C-alpha positions as CSV (number, residue, x, y, z in Angstrom):
1,M,0.0,0.0,0.0
2,S,1.3,3.4,-0.9
3,E,1.6,6.4,1.4
4,A,-0.4,9.6,0.9
5,W,1.8,12.7,1.1
6,I,0.7,16.2,1.8
7,I,2.4,18.5,-0.7
8,D,0.8,21.7,0.5
9,G,-2.4,23.4,1.6
10,V,-4.1,26.8,1.4
11,R,-7.1,28.3,2.9
12,T,-9.1,31.5,2.8
13,P,-9.4,33.7,5.8
14,R,-12.5,33.1,7.9
15,G,-15.1,35.8,7.2
16,K,-17.8,36.7,9.7
17,G,-20.8,34.5,8.9
18,K,-23.4,37.3,8.5
19,P,-24.4,39.6,5.7
20,S,-22.0,42.3,6.9
21,G,-19.1,39.8,6.7
22,A,-16.4,40.5,4.1
23,L,-17.1,37.2,2.2
24,H,-20.9,37.2,2.2
25,E,-21.1,38.4,-1.4
26,V,-18.7,35.7,-2.7
27,H,-20.5,32.6,-4.0
28,P,-19.1,29.5,-2.2
29,Q,-18.2,28.0,-5.6
30,E,-16.0,31.0,-6.2
31,L,-14.6,30.9,-2.7
32,L,-13.5,27.3,-3.3
33,A,-12.3,28.1,-6.9
34,Q,-9.9,30.7,-5.5
35,V,-8.5,28.1,-3.1
36,L,-8.0,25.6,-6.0
37,G,-6.3,28.2,-8.1
38,A,-4.0,29.3,-5.3
39,L,-3.1,25.7,-4.5
40,A,-2.2,24.9,-8.2
41,E,-0.1,28.0,-8.4
42,R,1.7,27.4,-5.2
43,T,2.6,23.8,-6.0
44,D,3.1,24.4,-9.7
45,I,1.2,21.3,-10.7
46,D,-0.7,20.9,-14.0
47,P,-4.4,20.8,-12.9
48,A,-5.0,18.3,-15.7
49,D,-3.1,15.8,-13.6
50,V,-5.5,15.9,-10.7
51,D,-7.4,12.6,-10.5
52,D,-10.2,14.0,-8.3
53,V,-11.3,16.9,-6.2
54,V,-13.0,15.7,-3.0
55,I,-14.8,18.4,-1.1
56,G,-16.7,18.3,2.2
57,N,-19.7,20.5,2.8
58,G,-22.3,20.4,5.6
59,D,-25.2,22.1,4.0
60,Q,-25.5,21.0,0.3
61,R,-28.5,23.1,-0.5
62,D,-28.9,26.2,-2.6
63,D,-25.5,27.9,-3.2
64,H,-23.8,24.8,-1.8
65,G,-25.7,22.3,-3.8
66,D,-25.4,20.5,-7.2
67,D,-21.9,19.0,-6.4
68,I,-20.0,22.1,-5.4
69,A,-16.7,20.3,-5.9
70,R,-17.2,19.9,-9.7
71,L,-18.7,23.3,-10.1
72,A,-15.7,24.9,-8.3
73,V,-13.4,23.0,-10.6
74,L,-15.1,24.6,-13.6
75,A,-15.2,28.0,-11.9
76,A,-11.5,27.8,-11.3
77,G,-10.9,27.3,-15.0
78,W,-9.4,23.9,-14.6
79,P,-9.6,21.4,-17.5
80,V,-13.1,19.8,-17.9
81,S,-11.4,16.4,-17.5
82,V,-10.9,17.1,-13.8
83,P,-13.8,15.5,-11.8
84,G,-15.2,16.6,-8.4
85,V,-17.2,14.9,-5.7
86,S,-18.9,16.4,-2.7
87,L,-19.7,14.7,0.6
88,N,-21.4,15.4,3.9
89,R,-20.3,14.2,7.3
90,F,-21.6,17.3,9.1
91,C,-18.8,19.2,10.8
92,G,-16.2,16.6,9.8
93,S,-17.0,16.8,6.1
94,G,-13.7,18.5,5.0
95,Q,-11.6,16.2,7.2
96,Q,-13.4,13.2,5.8
97,A,-12.7,14.5,2.3
98,V,-9.0,14.5,3.1
99,T,-9.3,10.9,4.4
100,F,-11.1,9.7,1.2
101,G,-8.5,11.4,-0.9
102,A,-5.6,9.9,1.0
103,A,-7.3,6.5,0.9
104,G,-7.5,6.6,-2.9
105,I,-3.9,7.4,-3.1
106,A,-2.9,4.7,-0.5
107,A,-4.9,2.1,-2.5
108,G,-2.9,3.0,-5.7
109,W,-6.0,4.0,-7.6
110,Q,-5.1,7.7,-7.7
111,H,-1.8,9.7,-7.7
112,L,-2.9,13.3,-7.3
113,V,-6.0,14.4,-5.3
114,V,-7.1,17.8,-4.0
115,A,-9.2,17.4,-0.9
116,G,-10.8,20.0,1.4
117,G,-14.0,21.8,2.2
118,V,-16.1,24.9,2.0
119,E,-18.9,26.6,3.8
120,S,-20.5,30.1,3.4
121,M,-22.6,30.1,6.5
122,S,-23.7,33.7,6.0
123,R,-25.6,32.5,2.9
124,Y,-27.5,29.7,4.7
125,R,-31.3,29.6,4.2
126,P,-33.0,28.9,7.5
127,R,-34.1,25.3,7.9
128,S,-37.8,24.6,8.4
129,G,-38.7,22.9,11.7
130,G,-35.8,24.2,13.7
131,P,-32.2,23.1,14.2
132,V,-32.7,19.3,14.6
133,L,-30.9,16.6,12.7
134,D,-33.5,13.9,12.2
135,G,-35.0,15.1,8.9
136,G,-38.4,15.3,10.6
137,N,-38.5,11.5,10.9
138,Q,-40.8,10.9,13.9
139,A,-39.9,7.2,14.1
140,L,-36.2,8.0,14.4
141,R,-37.0,10.7,16.9
142,A,-38.8,8.2,19.1
143,R,-35.6,6.1,19.2
144,F,-33.0,8.9,19.4
145,P,-34.3,12.4,20.2
146,L,-31.6,14.3,18.3
147,V,-31.6,17.6,20.2
148,P,-29.7,20.6,18.8
149,Q,-25.9,20.4,19.3
150,G,-25.8,23.3,21.8
151,I,-28.1,21.3,24.1
152,S,-25.9,18.3,23.6
153,A,-22.8,20.4,24.6
154,D,-24.6,21.5,27.7
155,L,-25.5,17.9,28.4
156,I,-21.8,17.0,28.2
157,A,-21.0,19.8,30.6
158,T,-23.7,18.6,33.0
159,I,-22.5,15.0,33.1
160,E,-18.8,15.9,33.2
161,G,-19.2,18.6,35.8
162,F,-17.8,21.4,33.7
163,T,-18.9,24.6,35.2
164,R,-19.6,28.0,33.6
165,A,-16.2,29.1,34.9
166,D,-14.5,26.1,33.3
167,V,-16.0,26.7,29.8
168,D,-15.4,30.5,30.0
169,A,-11.8,30.0,31.0
170,F,-11.3,27.7,28.1
171,A,-12.9,30.2,25.7
172,L,-10.7,33.0,27.0
173,R,-7.6,30.9,26.5
174,S,-8.7,30.2,22.8
175,Q,-9.0,34.0,22.2
176,E,-5.6,34.7,23.9
177,R,-3.8,32.0,21.9
178,A,-5.4,33.1,18.7
179,A,-4.5,36.7,19.3
180,K,-0.8,35.7,19.9
181,A,-0.8,33.6,16.7
182,V,-2.2,36.4,14.7
183,A,0.3,38.9,16.1
184,E,3.1,36.5,15.2
185,D,1.8,35.7,11.7
186,R,1.5,32.0,12.4
187,F,-1.3,31.6,9.9
188,A,0.5,33.4,7.1
189,R,1.8,30.4,5.3
190,S,-1.6,28.9,4.6
191,V,-3.9,31.9,4.2
192,V,-4.5,33.3,0.8
193,P,-6.5,36.5,0.2
194,V,-10.0,36.4,-1.3
195,R,-10.4,38.8,-4.2
196,D,-13.4,40.2,-6.1
197,P,-13.7,39.8,-9.9
198,D,-11.5,42.9,-10.4
199,G,-8.7,41.6,-8.3
200,K,-9.4,43.8,-5.3
201,V,-8.7,42.1,-2.0
202,L,-11.9,41.5,0.0
203,L,-10.3,39.8,3.0
204,D,-6.8,38.8,3.9
205,H,-7.1,37.9,7.6
206,D,-9.4,36.0,9.9
207,E,-12.3,38.3,10.7
208,H,-13.9,36.6,13.7
209,P,-11.4,36.8,16.6
210,R,-12.2,39.1,19.5
211,P,-8.9,39.8,21.2
212,Q,-10.6,42.2,23.6
213,T,-12.4,39.3,25.3
214,T,-12.2,39.1,29.1
215,L,-13.7,36.8,31.7
216,E,-15.9,39.7,32.6
217,T,-17.3,40.1,29.1
218,L,-17.8,36.3,28.8
219,G,-19.5,36.2,32.2
220,A,-22.0,38.8,31.0
221,L,-23.4,36.6,28.2
222,E,-26.6,34.8,28.7
223,P,-26.6,31.0,28.2
224,A,-27.7,30.5,24.6
225,F,-29.7,27.3,24.9
226,A,-31.5,27.6,28.3
227,R,-34.7,29.0,27.0
228,A,-34.8,26.7,24.0
229,G,-34.0,23.7,26.2
230,T,-36.9,24.1,28.5
231,K,-39.6,25.0,25.9
232,V,-42.2,22.2,25.4
233,R,-42.3,21.0,21.8
234,E,-44.9,19.3,19.7
235,P,-45.8,16.6,18.8
236,D,-43.7,15.1,21.6
237,G,-45.0,17.2,24.4
238,L,-41.5,17.3,25.9
239,S,-38.7,19.9,26.0
240,W,-35.3,19.2,24.6
241,D,-34.0,19.1,28.2
242,Q,-36.6,16.5,29.1
243,M,-35.6,14.4,26.1
244,C,-32.0,14.5,27.4
245,S,-33.2,13.3,30.8
246,Q,-35.1,10.4,29.2
247,V,-31.9,9.1,27.7
248,Y,-29.8,10.1,30.7
249,P,-32.1,9.6,33.7
250,E,-29.3,10.5,36.1
251,V,-29.5,14.1,34.7
252,K,-32.4,15.8,36.6
253,E,-31.6,19.2,35.1
254,V,-29.4,20.2,32.2
255,S,-26.9,22.9,33.2
256,H,-26.8,25.4,30.4
257,V,-23.3,26.9,30.4
258,H,-22.6,27.5,26.7
259,H,-23.2,30.8,24.9
260,A,-21.9,32.7,21.9
261,G,-18.5,33.4,23.6
262,N,-17.6,29.8,24.4
263,S,-19.0,28.2,21.3
264,S,-17.6,28.0,17.8
265,G,-18.0,31.1,15.6
266,V,-20.3,31.2,12.6
267,V,-18.0,32.0,9.6
268,D,-17.4,31.7,5.8
269,G,-14.3,30.0,4.5
270,A,-12.7,27.3,2.3
271,G,-9.5,25.2,2.5
272,A,-7.9,22.4,0.5
273,L,-4.8,20.2,0.6
274,M,-2.8,18.8,-2.3
275,L,-2.2,15.0,-1.8
276,A,0.1,13.0,-3.9
277,S,1.6,9.5,-4.1
278,P,5.3,9.2,-3.5
279,D,5.8,8.1,-7.1
280,Y,3.9,11.2,-8.5
281,A,5.7,13.6,-6.2
282,R,9.2,12.3,-7.0
283,A,8.5,12.2,-10.8
284,H,7.4,15.9,-10.7
285,G,9.9,17.3,-8.2
286,L,7.3,17.9,-5.5
287,R,8.7,18.1,-2.0
288,P,6.2,16.7,0.6
289,R,5.6,18.4,3.9
290,A,4.0,15.5,5.7
291,R,2.3,12.1,5.3
292,I,-1.1,11.0,6.4
293,R,-0.1,8.3,8.9
294,A,-3.6,7.2,10.0
295,A,-7.2,8.3,9.9
296,A,-10.4,7.0,11.6
297,V,-14.0,7.7,12.2
298,A,-16.2,6.6,15.1
299,G,-19.8,6.7,16.2
300,A,-21.1,7.4,19.7
301,E,-24.4,7.9,21.4
302,P,-26.2,10.4,19.2
303,V,-28.2,12.4,21.8
304,I,-25.2,13.6,23.7
305,M,-23.8,13.7,20.1
306,L,-20.4,15.3,20.5
307,T,-18.3,12.7,22.4
308,A,-17.0,10.6,19.4
309,P,-13.7,12.5,19.0
310,T,-12.4,10.3,21.9
311,P,-13.0,6.9,20.2
312,A,-12.0,8.3,16.8
313,S,-8.7,9.5,18.2
314,R,-8.1,6.2,20.0
315,A,-8.8,4.4,16.7
316,A,-6.4,6.6,14.7
317,L,-3.7,6.2,17.3
318,Q,-4.1,2.4,17.2
319,Q,-3.8,2.4,13.4
320,A,-0.7,4.5,13.7
321,G,0.8,2.3,16.4
322,M,1.1,5.3,18.6
323,A,0.1,6.4,22.1
324,V,-1.3,9.8,23.3
325,A,2.2,10.8,24.5
326,D,3.6,10.3,21.0
327,I,1.6,13.2,19.6
328,D,3.4,16.5,19.7
329,L,0.4,18.8,18.9
330,W,-3.4,18.3,19.1
331,E,-6.1,20.1,17.2
332,I,-9.5,19.4,18.8
333,N,-12.2,21.3,17.1
334,E,-13.8,23.8,19.5
335,A,-17.4,23.3,18.5
336,F,-18.3,24.0,22.1
337,A,-15.9,24.4,25.0
338,A,-17.1,21.2,26.7
339,V,-16.0,19.1,23.7
340,P,-12.2,19.6,23.8
341,L,-12.4,19.7,27.6
342,K,-13.9,16.2,27.6
343,V,-11.4,14.8,25.0
344,V,-8.5,16.2,27.1
345,R,-9.9,14.5,30.2
346,D,-10.7,11.2,28.5
347,L,-7.3,10.8,26.9
348,G,-5.1,12.5,29.5
349,I,-3.7,15.0,27.1
350,N,-1.2,17.7,28.2
351,E,-3.2,20.9,27.7
352,D,-0.1,22.7,26.6
353,K,-0.2,20.6,23.4
354,V,-3.9,21.4,22.6
355,N,-5.0,24.1,20.2
356,V,-1.9,26.1,20.8
357,N,-3.0,28.8,18.3
358,G,-6.6,29.0,19.5
359,G,-9.5,27.3,17.9
360,A,-13.0,27.7,16.5
361,I,-14.2,29.6,19.5
362,A,-11.9,32.5,18.5
363,L,-11.4,31.8,14.8
364,G,-14.7,30.4,13.7
365,H,-15.9,27.0,12.4
366,P,-16.9,27.1,8.7
367,I,-18.3,23.5,9.0
368,G,-17.0,21.7,5.9
369,G,-14.0,24.0,5.6
370,T,-12.7,23.5,9.1
371,G,-11.1,20.1,8.7
372,P,-8.5,21.1,6.1
373,M,-7.9,24.3,8.0
374,L,-7.1,22.5,11.2
375,L,-4.7,20.1,9.3
376,Q,-3.0,23.1,7.8
377,T,-2.7,24.9,11.2
378,A,-1.3,21.8,12.8
379,L,1.3,21.3,10.0
380,D,2.4,24.9,10.0
381,E,2.8,24.8,13.7
382,L,4.8,21.5,13.6
383,E,7.2,23.1,11.2
384,R,7.4,26.3,13.2
385,R,8.3,24.4,16.4
386,D,10.3,21.7,14.6
387,L,8.1,19.0,15.9
388,N,6.9,15.8,14.1
389,T,3.4,14.6,14.7
390,A,-0.1,16.0,15.2
391,L,-3.6,14.6,15.7
392,V,-6.6,16.5,14.4
393,T,-10.0,15.4,15.7
394,M,-13.6,16.8,15.3
395,C,-17.0,16.0,16.6
396,T,-19.9,15.9,14.1
397,G,-23.6,15.9,14.0
398,G,-25.4,12.6,14.7
399,G,-22.9,11.4,17.2
400,M,-19.7,10.9,15.1
401,G,-16.1,11.8,15.2
402,T,-13.2,12.1,12.8
403,A,-9.5,11.9,13.5
404,T,-6.3,12.1,11.4
405,V,-2.7,11.6,12.4
406,I,-0.1,13.5,10.3
407,E,3.7,13.2,10.4
408,R,6.3,15.5,9.0
409,I,8.5,14.2,6.3
């Protein structure tokens, strides 16, 4: 079996996911097309050599629909011979795209793959029926009441005993670390500016961080999911909090500790990696930066929903023949503060190795775009610190987790 090498990666800045955000007017196809163009230019590859473009996206409606991967290939002006495929594993979509691309190369079926993700959250159309993940299937709801993810995050905090002070302290640390990373240009290698059709730069830096954040400002924010959690819903006649207690009878009351300041930011963005087989890289003079050493996915109980990064990480470590202590840097997506706090506790990770440049609480989480962005952040930081290995893991909707181990070459 061949290895899958990471040749390079680029990403857009993360724009605020609202109509006033700098990237709102950019169609997500065009956002991704600019990433493809920048990646081809940086690696100096012939796009005609690309066997496939694999792109993760968590919405796949409207602007994001109709196989955005193929449409972005065409928008980028790449040869029509280059195919594209889109996939959805909720928040882990872009990371899953990288795994699928690496698997095709490792199997020997492909030699050059671009893999990544995109999400323009500011352009979302509201979903009918509220933020639930069961597609309106009452039979499924009777088996698994899939409450909104914010309620699940509060359920994790309740069971694990994470207090409002705990999650706010984690959020502040994310903002402080992101502010230091920005001040030291740690993201500069991967970020490419987004331009309008006339070439004018629309955004060249992450727009979401709030470096002025303090514990006092976080403490003043109202819990985001308390009111929604206690509202009785039809046709069930139960609130989301009561649904949680049905599944977890030891929980008499859900402690609502998450809010906008300790949850991931809503943003627009795209990112992609160039993956190649060793044979292709050597034949074309491409110098690899890292290899995909292992990748795994896992499922977990879907009402609490956000706990699967732990089994996914364990599975990836087992594949790689590694232990927790062998990983130099960890990127645990900050969907909600309780998620990385639980993974750190479950696996006994040194917190000094986790999200050292901040995470999605400070920088934002463009759903399908986040996976490749985290992989790039991890790789850039490994090189900056002259370290070797990183593990990237994410929780996803429906009770799943993704994990990838990368190793510098």
